[in-house]
Each structure stands twice: as C-alpha cells, then as structure tokens.
VMD Tcl script that draws the C-alpha trace (Angstrom):
set ca {
  {90.88 -45.62 21.16}
  {90.00 -43.28 24.09}
  {87.18 -41.64 22.13}
  {86.02 -44.82 21.00}
  {86.26 -45.82 24.51}
  {84.03 -42.24 26.09}
  {81.53 -42.47 22.95}
  {80.82 -46.75 24.49}
  {80.54 -45.31 28.03}
  {78.27 -42.36 27.32}
  {76.12 -44.59 24.54}
  {75.73 -47.48 27.88}
  {75.46 -44.56 30.38}
  {72.23 -43.47 28.20}
  {71.21 -46.89 27.76}
  {70.78 -47.14 31.72}
  {69.33 -43.46 32.26}
  {66.40 -44.28 29.07}
  {65.83 -47.72 31.41}
  {65.40 -46.35 34.93}
  {63.10 -43.46 33.25}
  {60.83 -45.98 32.17}
  {60.90 -47.97 35.07}
  {60.02 -44.46 36.82}
  {56.82 -43.83 34.86}
  {56.15 -47.14 35.37}
  {56.08 -47.15 38.83}
  {54.13 -43.59 39.03}
  {51.65 -45.21 37.15}
  {51.68 -47.96 39.45}
  {51.41 -45.41 42.72}
  {48.72 -43.72 40.98}
  {46.75 -46.75 40.41}
  {46.81 -48.00 43.87}
  {46.34 -44.37 45.44}
  {42.99 -43.64 43.28}
  {43.03 -39.82 43.64}
  {42.79 -39.19 47.39}
  {41.98 -35.33 46.99}
  {38.39 -36.42 45.77}
  {37.48 -37.16 49.29}
  {38.48 -33.87 50.27}
  {36.41 -30.93 51.47}
  {36.85 -28.29 49.07}
  {35.32 -25.59 51.17}
  {38.94 -24.79 52.63}
  {40.51 -22.96 49.74}
  {43.83 -23.98 50.98}
  {42.63 -27.48 50.10}
  {40.58 -26.36 47.05}
  {43.92 -24.91 45.34}
  {46.23 -28.23 46.63}
  {43.19 -30.63 45.04}
  {43.40 -28.42 41.96}
  {46.79 -28.79 41.62}
  {47.04 -32.39 42.50}
  {44.58 -33.14 39.80}
  {46.41 -31.41 37.53}
  {49.25 -33.10 37.96}
  {47.86 -36.26 37.90}
  {45.76 -35.22 34.77}
  {49.15 -33.38 32.92}
  {51.29 -37.31 34.01}
  {48.58 -39.56 32.47}
  {48.58 -37.43 28.85}
  {52.35 -36.56 28.94}
  {53.52 -40.30 30.03}
  {52.77 -42.46 27.78}
  {54.69 -40.14 25.32}
  {57.95 -40.70 27.52}
  {57.47 -44.09 28.00}
  {57.43 -44.83 24.03}
  {60.38 -42.39 23.88}
  {62.61 -44.01 26.37}
  {61.37 -47.48 24.46}
  {62.59 -46.74 21.70}
  {66.14 -44.63 22.99}
  {66.47 -48.29 24.72}
  {66.32 -50.37 21.60}
  {68.08 -47.48 19.50}
  {71.29 -47.54 22.29}
  {71.37 -51.45 22.72}
  {74.83 -53.66 22.16}
  {74.50 -54.15 18.62}
  {76.96 -57.29 18.92}
}
mol new
graphics top color blue
foreach p $ca { graphics top sphere $p radius 0.5 }
foreach p [lrange $ca 0 end-1] q [lrange $ca 1 end] { graphics top cylinder $p $q radius 0.2 }
display resetview
C-alpha cells in the first residue's frame, strides 16, 4: 500500500512540475514578445555592451529554438501523467 501511495505521489508531483514547466515557457515567450529585443537599440561601439548584446541575442535565439520542443515534451508528459480514472 505504501509503495502504491509513493508511486501515486511521485506521479502527481511530476504532473504538476510539468504543468509549471509549460506555464514558465509560455510566460517567457510572452515576456520576450513584449520586450521586443531591447538590445537591438544598444550602442555596440563599447566592447562590454557588444559582448552583453551578443550574449542576450544568443540566449534569446537558443530559447526560441529549444522552447517549442520543451513545451511539446511537457505537454506529452502532462498527458502521460494525468489521472486515468
């Protein structure tokens, strides 16, 4: 009985972690949409600003490429860990 309860608790915890993961990805997408890449208007003649701007752009580019896959994986995980009653 305890093992079954532990398994159920882990499944429910994973289910809610995946829901939180999907919400976080959606919120970050909305945030990036409304910020509209503020680094594009920066003065890149200063080397420190240029490095920071490239870092921001790299992170944004990577997020936009990887996040849809992570979101899809989270949705599949939510579907697989739901209650089957």
